[in-house]
C-alpha positions as CSV (number, residue, x, y, z in Angstrom):
1,X,55.8,97.4,145.9
2,X,55.8,93.7,145.3
3,X,52.2,93.5,144.1
4,X,52.7,96.5,141.8
5,X,55.9,95.4,140.1
6,X,55.7,91.6,140.1
7,X,52.0,90.6,140.2
8,X,51.5,87.3,138.4
9,X,49.4,88.4,135.5
10,X,49.5,87.2,131.9
11,X,52.7,88.2,130.1
12,X,52.6,89.0,126.4
13,X,55.4,86.9,125.0
14,X,57.3,86.7,121.7
15,X,58.2,83.1,120.8
16,X,60.7,82.2,118.1
17,X,61.0,79.1,116.0
18,X,64.8,79.0,115.9
19,X,66.2,78.4,119.4
20,X,69.6,77.2,120.8
21,X,70.0,73.7,122.1
22,X,68.7,74.5,125.5
23,X,65.5,76.0,124.0
24,X,65.7,79.2,125.9
25,X,62.6,81.4,125.5
26,X,62.7,85.2,125.2
27,X,59.8,87.6,126.1
28,X,59.7,91.3,125.4
29,X,57.1,93.2,127.4
30,X,56.6,96.8,128.6
31,X,57.0,95.8,132.3
32,X,57.9,92.8,134.4
33,X,54.8,91.6,136.2
34,X,55.7,88.2,137.8
35,X,58.2,86.6,140.2
36,X,61.7,85.8,139.0
37,X,64.7,84.0,140.4
38,X,67.1,86.6,139.0
39,X,66.7,90.3,138.1
40,X,69.3,91.9,135.8
41,X,70.0,95.6,136.0
42,X,72.4,97.7,133.9
43,X,74.6,100.6,135.1
44,X,77.0,102.7,133.1
45,X,80.2,104.2,134.4
46,X,78.6,107.5,135.1
47,X,76.3,105.8,137.6
48,X,73.1,105.8,135.6
49,X,71.0,102.8,136.6
50,X,68.5,101.7,133.9
51,X,65.1,100.4,134.9
52,X,65.4,102.3,138.2
53,X,62.0,103.9,137.7
54,X,60.4,100.6,138.6
55,X,62.5,100.2,141.8
56,X,61.7,101.8,145.2
57,X,64.0,104.4,146.7
58,X,64.8,102.0,149.5
59,X,65.9,99.3,147.0
60,X,68.0,101.8,145.1
61,X,69.8,102.9,148.3
62,X,70.5,99.2,149.2
63,X,71.8,98.5,145.7
64,X,74.1,101.5,145.8
65,X,75.6,100.6,149.2
66,X,76.2,97.0,148.1
67,X,77.7,98.1,144.8
68,X,80.1,100.5,146.6
69,X,81.1,97.9,149.1
70,X,82.0,95.5,146.2
71,X,83.7,98.3,144.3
72,X,81.3,97.9,141.4
73,X,81.8,101.0,139.1
74,X,79.8,100.0,136.1
75,X,82.9,99.3,134.0
76,X,82.2,97.5,130.7
77,X,81.7,93.8,131.3
78,X,81.8,94.1,135.1
79,X,79.2,91.7,136.8
80,X,78.1,91.8,140.4
81,X,75.7,89.3,142.0
82,X,73.8,90.5,145.0
83,X,71.1,89.0,147.2
84,X,67.8,90.7,146.3
85,X,66.3,93.1,148.8
86,X,63.2,92.0,150.6
87,X,60.8,94.2,148.6
88,X,61.7,92.5,145.3
89,X,60.3,89.0,144.6
90,X,63.5,87.5,143.4
91,X,66.4,85.5,144.8
92,X,69.2,87.7,143.4
93,X,70.1,90.8,141.4
94,X,72.9,90.9,138.9
95,X,74.4,94.3,138.1
96,X,75.9,94.5,134.6
97,X,78.4,97.3,133.8
98,X,78.0,99.1,130.5
99,X,81.2,101.2,130.6
100,X,81.5,104.8,129.5
101,X,81.0,104.7,125.7
102,X,78.5,103.6,123.1
103,X,78.8,99.8,122.7
104,X,79.0,98.0,119.3
105,X,76.5,95.2,118.7
106,X,79.3,92.7,119.3
107,X,80.1,94.2,122.7
108,X,76.5,94.0,123.7
109,X,76.5,90.4,122.5
110,X,79.5,89.7,124.8
111,X,77.6,91.2,127.8
112,X,74.8,88.8,127.1
113,X,77.1,85.9,126.7
114,X,78.9,86.7,130.0
115,X,75.6,86.8,131.8
116,X,74.7,83.4,130.2
117,X,78.0,82.0,131.5
118,X,77.3,83.3,135.0
119,X,73.7,81.9,135.0
120,X,74.9,78.5,133.8
121,X,76.4,78.0,137.2
122,X,73.1,79.0,139.0
123,X,69.8,77.3,139.3
124,X,68.0,80.4,137.9
125,X,65.3,79.5,135.4
126,X,63.2,82.7,135.1
127,X,65.3,85.9,134.6
128,X,63.9,89.4,134.5
129,X,66.0,92.0,132.6
130,X,65.3,95.7,133.1
131,X,66.0,97.8,129.9
132,X,63.3,100.5,130.2
133,X,64.4,104.1,129.4
134,X,67.8,102.9,127.9
135,X,68.7,104.8,124.8
136,X,68.1,102.5,121.8
137,X,66.9,100.0,124.3
138,X,65.0,97.8,121.8
139,X,68.2,97.2,119.8
140,X,70.2,96.6,123.0
141,X,67.7,94.1,124.3
142,X,67.7,92.1,121.0
143,X,71.5,92.1,120.8
144,X,71.8,91.2,124.5
145,X,69.5,88.2,123.9
146,X,71.5,87.3,120.8
147,X,74.7,87.1,123.0
148,X,72.9,84.8,125.5
149,X,71.8,82.5,122.7
150,X,75.2,82.3,121.1
151,X,76.8,81.3,124.4
152,X,73.9,78.9,125.2
153,X,74.6,76.7,122.2
154,X,75.5,73.1,123.0
155,X,76.6,70.3,120.6
156,X,74.9,67.1,121.8
157,X,75.1,64.7,118.9
158,X,77.6,62.3,120.5
159,X,76.7,62.5,124.2
160,X,73.8,63.0,126.6
161,X,73.9,66.5,128.1
162,X,71.4,67.7,130.8
163,X,69.9,70.9,129.4
164,X,68.2,73.3,131.7
165,X,66.1,75.8,129.7
166,X,66.0,79.3,131.0
167,X,63.3,81.9,130.4
168,X,64.4,85.5,129.8
169,X,61.8,88.4,130.2
170,X,62.9,91.8,129.0
171,X,61.1,94.9,130.3
172,X,61.4,97.2,127.3
173,X,59.7,100.4,126.2
174,X,58.6,99.0,122.7
175,X,58.3,95.3,122.9
176,X,57.3,94.9,119.2
177,X,60.4,96.6,117.9
178,X,62.6,94.6,120.2
179,X,60.9,91.4,119.1
180,X,61.4,92.3,115.4
181,X,65.1,93.0,115.9
182,X,65.5,89.8,117.8
183,X,63.7,87.7,115.1
184,X,66.3,88.9,112.5
185,X,69.2,88.1,114.8
186,X,67.7,84.6,115.4
187,X,67.8,84.1,111.6
188,X,71.6,84.8,111.8
189,X,71.9,82.4,114.8
190,X,70.3,79.6,112.7
191,X,73.2,80.0,110.3
192,X,75.8,80.2,113.0
193,X,74.4,77.0,114.7
194,X,74.3,75.2,111.3
195,X,78.0,76.1,110.8
196,X,78.8,75.0,114.3
197,X,76.9,71.7,114.0
198,X,78.6,70.8,110.7
199,X,82.1,71.8,111.9
200,X,81.7,70.0,115.3
201,X,80.6,66.7,113.5
202,X,83.3,64.1,113.0
203,X,84.9,63.7,109.6
204,X,83.4,60.3,109.5
205,X,79.9,61.9,109.6
206,X,80.7,65.1,107.8
207,X,82.2,64.3,104.4
208,X,81.4,65.8,100.9
209,X,78.3,63.7,100.4
210,X,76.8,64.4,103.9
211,X,77.7,68.1,103.6
212,X,75.7,68.1,100.3
213,X,72.8,66.4,102.1
214,X,72.8,69.2,104.7
215,X,72.8,71.8,101.9
216,X,69.8,70.2,100.2
217,X,67.8,70.7,103.4
218,X,67.8,74.4,102.7
219,X,65.6,73.9,99.7
220,X,62.6,74.0,102.0
221,X,63.5,77.6,102.7
222,X,63.5,78.5,99.1
223,X,67.3,78.1,98.5
224,X,68.3,76.7,95.1
225,X,70.8,73.9,95.6
226,X,72.9,72.2,92.9
227,X,75.4,69.3,93.5
228,X,78.1,68.8,90.9
229,X,79.5,65.2,91.1
230,X,82.8,63.8,89.8
231,X,81.4,63.5,86.2
232,X,80.3,67.1,86.1
233,X,83.6,68.3,87.6
234,X,85.5,66.4,84.9
235,X,83.4,68.0,82.2
236,X,84.3,71.4,83.7
237,X,88.0,70.5,83.8
238,X,88.2,71.1,87.5
239,X,91.5,69.2,87.8
240,X,92.6,71.0,91.0
241,X,89.5,70.0,93.0
242,X,89.5,66.5,91.5
243,X,93.2,66.1,92.2
244,X,92.9,67.0,95.9
245,X,90.0,64.5,96.3
246,X,91.5,61.7,94.3
247,X,93.1,60.0,97.3
248,X,89.8,59.4,99.0
249,X,87.1,56.8,98.4
250,X,84.6,59.6,98.9
251,X,84.4,61.6,95.7
252,X,84.8,65.4,95.7
253,X,81.8,67.5,95.0
254,X,81.0,71.1,94.3
255,X,77.9,72.3,96.2
256,X,76.2,75.5,95.0
257,X,73.4,77.2,97.2
258,X,71.7,80.3,96.0
259,X,69.3,82.6,97.9
260,X,67.8,84.8,95.2
261,X,66.1,87.5,97.2
262,X,66.4,90.1,94.4
263,X,67.0,90.3,90.6
264,X,70.4,92.0,91.1
265,X,73.6,90.4,89.9
266,X,74.6,88.0,92.7
267,X,77.2,88.3,95.3
268,X,79.3,85.2,95.5
269,X,80.7,83.6,98.7
270,X,83.2,80.8,98.2
271,X,84.0,78.5,101.0
272,X,86.9,76.0,101.5
273,X,85.4,72.5,102.2
274,X,88.2,70.1,103.1
275,X,86.1,67.8,105.2
276,X,89.2,66.1,106.5
277,X,92.8,67.2,105.9
278,X,95.5,64.5,106.6
279,X,98.0,66.7,104.8
280,X,98.3,64.1,102.0
281,X,101.8,62.9,101.6
282,X,103.0,66.0,103.4
283,X,101.1,64.5,106.3
284,X,100.3,66.6,109.4
285,X,103.3,66.4,111.8
286,X,101.5,65.9,115.1
287,X,98.4,64.3,116.5
288,X,97.4,67.6,118.2
289,X,97.3,69.2,114.7
290,X,95.6,66.4,112.8
291,X,92.9,65.8,115.3
292,X,91.5,69.2,114.6
293,X,91.4,68.7,110.8
294,X,87.7,67.8,110.7
295,X,87.3,71.6,111.0
296,X,89.1,72.3,107.7
297,X,85.6,72.6,106.1
298,X,84.7,75.5,108.4
299,X,84.9,78.0,105.5
300,X,82.3,76.1,103.5
301,X,80.2,75.7,106.6
302,X,80.3,79.5,107.2
303,X,79.2,80.1,103.6
304,X,76.3,77.6,103.9
305,X,75.3,79.1,107.3
306,X,75.3,82.6,105.8
307,X,73.0,81.4,102.9
308,X,70.7,80.0,105.5
309,X,70.7,83.2,107.5
310,X,69.7,85.2,104.4
311,X,66.9,82.7,103.6
312,X,65.4,82.5,107.0
313,X,65.1,86.3,107.2
314,X,64.0,86.5,103.5
315,X,66.7,89.1,102.9
316,X,66.2,91.2,99.7
317,X,69.6,90.1,98.2
318,X,70.9,87.7,95.6
319,X,73.7,85.7,97.1
320,X,75.3,82.5,95.9
321,X,77.5,80.2,97.9
322,X,80.0,78.0,96.1
323,X,81.5,75.3,98.2
324,X,84.2,72.9,96.7
325,X,84.4,69.8,98.9
326,X,87.0,67.1,99.2
327,X,88.8,64.8,101.6
328,X,92.6,65.2,101.5
329,X,93.7,61.7,102.2
330,X,96.8,59.4,101.7
331,X,96.4,56.4,99.4
332,X,97.9,54.9,96.2
333,X,95.7,57.3,94.3
334,X,96.6,60.5,96.2
335,X,98.4,63.4,94.8
336,X,102.2,63.2,95.1
337,X,104.5,66.2,95.8
338,X,105.7,67.2,92.3
339,X,102.5,66.3,90.5
340,X,100.9,68.8,88.2
341,X,97.2,69.5,88.1
342,X,95.2,71.5,85.6
343,X,92.7,74.0,86.9
344,X,89.4,75.0,85.3
345,X,91.0,78.4,84.6
346,X,93.4,76.6,82.3
347,X,96.4,77.2,84.4
348,X,98.7,74.3,85.4
349,X,99.9,74.1,89.0
350,X,102.9,72.1,90.3
351,X,101.9,70.7,93.7
352,X,105.0,71.3,95.8
353,X,103.1,70.6,99.0
354,X,100.0,68.4,99.3
355,X,99.1,70.1,102.5
356,X,98.6,73.3,100.6
357,X,95.4,71.8,99.2
358,X,92.8,74.4,100.2
359,X,94.0,77.0,97.7
360,X,93.7,74.3,95.0
361,X,90.1,73.6,95.5
362,X,89.3,77.3,96.0
363,X,91.0,78.0,92.6
364,X,88.3,75.9,90.9
365,X,85.6,77.3,93.2
366,X,86.5,80.9,92.5
367,X,86.6,80.2,88.7
368,X,83.2,78.6,88.8
369,X,81.6,81.4,90.8
370,X,83.1,84.1,88.5
371,X,82.4,82.5,85.2
372,X,79.0,80.9,85.8
373,X,77.4,83.6,88.0
374,X,79.3,86.7,86.9
375,X,78.9,88.2,90.4
376,X,79.2,91.8,91.5
377,X,81.9,90.8,93.9
378,X,83.3,87.7,95.6
379,X,84.4,86.9,99.1
380,X,86.1,83.6,99.9
381,X,86.3,82.1,103.4
382,X,88.9,79.5,104.4
383,X,90.9,78.0,107.2
384,X,93.8,78.4,104.9
385,X,97.2,78.9,106.6
386,X,99.0,78.3,109.8
387,X,101.0,81.4,109.1
388,X,97.9,83.5,109.6
389,X,97.6,82.2,113.1
390,X,101.2,82.9,113.8
391,X,100.7,86.5,112.5
392,X,97.4,87.4,114.1
393,X,96.6,84.7,116.7
394,X,92.9,83.8,117.4
395,X,91.5,87.3,117.8
396,X,91.6,88.6,114.2
397,X,90.7,87.2,110.8
398,X,93.2,87.9,108.1
399,X,91.8,90.1,105.3
400,X,93.3,90.2,101.9
401,X,92.0,92.5,99.1
402,X,92.9,95.2,96.7
403,X,89.4,96.6,96.6
404,X,89.0,99.7,98.9
405,X,85.2,99.5,99.3
406,X,85.3,95.8,100.2
407,X,88.1,96.4,102.7
408,X,86.2,99.3,104.3
409,X,82.8,97.6,104.4
410,X,84.0,94.2,105.7
411,X,86.3,95.8,108.3
412,X,83.4,97.9,109.6
413,X,81.1,94.8,109.8
414,X,83.8,92.8,111.6
415,X,84.3,95.6,114.1
416,X,80.5,96.0,114.7
417,X,79.8,92.3,115.3
418,X,83.1,91.5,117.1
419,X,84.6,89.3,114.4
420,X,87.4,91.6,113.7
421,X,89.6,91.7,110.6
422,X,93.2,92.8,110.1
423,X,94.4,93.6,106.6
424,X,97.5,91.7,105.6
425,X,99.7,92.4,102.5
426,X,98.5,91.4,99.0
427,X,101.5,92.2,96.8
428,X,102.8,90.9,93.5
429,X,106.2,90.3,95.2
430,X,104.6,87.2,96.8
431,X,103.4,86.0,93.4
432,X,107.0,85.8,92.2
433,X,107.4,83.0,94.8
434,X,104.8,80.9,92.9
435,X,106.8,80.6,89.7
436,X,107.4,77.0,88.6
437,X,110.0,75.5,86.2
438,X,107.5,73.0,84.8
439,X,104.0,74.5,85.1
440,X,102.3,77.9,85.0
441,X,102.7,78.2,88.8
442,X,103.2,76.2,91.9
443,X,101.1,76.1,95.0
444,X,103.5,77.2,97.7
445,X,106.2,79.9,98.2
446,X,109.1,80.4,100.6
447,X,108.2,83.2,103.0
448,X,105.0,84.8,104.1
449,X,102.6,81.9,103.8
450,X,99.3,83.7,104.3
451,X,100.1,86.4,101.7
452,X,101.6,83.9,99.2
453,X,98.4,81.8,99.5
454,X,96.3,84.9,99.0
455,X,98.3,85.8,95.8
456,X,97.7,82.3,94.5
457,X,93.9,82.8,94.9
458,X,94.2,86.2,93.3
459,X,95.2,84.5,90.1
460,X,91.7,83.1,89.8
461,X,89.4,86.1,90.4
462,X,89.9,88.0,87.2
463,X,88.6,91.6,87.3
464,X,85.9,90.8,89.9
465,X,86.1,92.7,93.1
466,X,87.3,90.2,95.7
467,X,88.3,89.7,99.3
468,X,89.9,86.6,101.0
469,X,89.2,85.9,104.6
470,X,91.6,83.5,106.3
471,X,89.8,82.2,109.4
472,X,92.5,79.7,110.5
473,X,92.4,79.8,114.3
474,X,89.0,81.4,114.4
475,X,86.9,78.4,113.5
476,X,87.5,76.6,116.7
477,X,87.9,77.6,120.4
478,X,89.7,75.2,122.7
479,X,88.7,77.2,125.9
480,X,85.3,78.6,125.0
481,X,84.5,82.3,125.2
482,X,81.7,84.7,125.9
483,X,79.9,83.8,122.6
484,X,80.8,80.2,122.1
485,X,81.4,77.1,124.2
486,X,84.4,74.8,123.5
487,X,84.4,73.7,119.8
488,X,83.2,75.2,116.6
489,X,82.4,78.9,116.6
490,X,80.6,79.4,113.3
491,X,83.0,82.3,112.8
492,X,82.2,84.5,109.8
493,X,78.4,84.0,109.6
494,X,77.7,87.0,111.7
495,X,80.3,89.1,109.9
496,X,79.0,88.2,106.4
497,X,75.4,88.5,107.4
498,X,75.9,92.0,108.7
499,X,77.9,93.0,105.6
500,X,75.2,91.6,103.3
501,X,72.2,93.1,105.0
502,X,73.8,96.5,106.0
503,X,75.7,97.3,102.8
504,X,74.7,95.1,99.9
505,X,71.0,95.8,100.2
506,X,71.9,99.5,100.3
507,X,74.8,99.6,97.7
508,X,75.2,103.4,97.9
509,X,75.3,103.5,101.7
510,X,78.1,105.5,103.2
511,X,80.1,103.4,105.6
512,X,80.5,106.2,108.2
513,X,76.8,106.6,108.3
514,X,76.2,103.0,109.0
């Protein structure tokens, strides 16, 4: 048995250029033919054990007895670690439960992430994963590896971390198909990791100018990048963006990055890029709040990460990312509560709260995307309101839109990848709260903060189909989870990448069929 299943012969491997910080490697092959420290086997709740054709009857009997003794029933996410039987050349076997229903891609990712968390505590370096005979096994293997990689990310810019690379070998029926799926997912990971790196960086290192520098690096992938400085912003009458940034020595910028993979009218993504948010004169009340405000540019990082994901995989889509960037600081030049700024739209805004600054810079960003690029549709992404966190917590992103197709498509993509959306009200009653006595409107209301903010943004989208994603609470994790360690999550890159590649490259696609 040992010589047949695990003979040390040459293994056809698939190597990828974009790897997580540990530089894990992933191999897809028709069978496992070498020794491993850990073997991973999958079982559903009906008792089906995948990859069992390569295991002896004696081994299967031993596994069944051990699983029964440990009350392992194959429930979704259930993990059981066992000592490997003598006839398998491995130290241990890990059983992974699949549950009793078809799993979404995000749920498969979470299984891979959970395995990575377990293996992080073990000395295993070579892991064999049996996926033969599993329905849609090639897709499963790629998504499982995707989850491992998302969990394996580590941010090491400011400290030395001992990294122990692991090597994953998937026994799969069609290695070429699995490898192709995985390559596309690694393109998405490159965008997720860029967003995480940028959001994890300190505000002293990640400010409008350094963000622009990171964006310019995408030119080598074929991305068109344009940087609009203060002079150009003044020429465009972007008084809202300029006003928010006027309190800082670091000038505000507008960064535009376009991946033009087709000649269609573009899809516009607009990301909030407050690289540090002191709150201005409405300063953040507590140290526990303000210390996290380096992450107030996570929306812009998500947009740039999505552009990178499309470029790396050469997606046949025209997508433009518009990222208004500013530091919201306190100084003798900073906006004061009660000041009035003029937006590029031509609407004046009374600033009743300087800590409601994200919607101001997005107003000019949305106007620019709409008027300069005339997109098919727009989606903005922002860590916009604390009230969104109070309403939905950390599990769901707030979705605001009055466009049925966008609502349906984005919700489906969020459910599929596990970055779930919950629709919140977008109603003109909230716009009434934005009426000002001295300007066209003011930037805050009295009641439902997330919906009032969304109605403020709605003023600047014109007739363009539009959705607003409030990712406050989703951009950082303080405890870590199956798909991200403590810190930035890169939330939204996977959602938008799925939406773009699944729906926008097939504009007539039926959501139910996807």
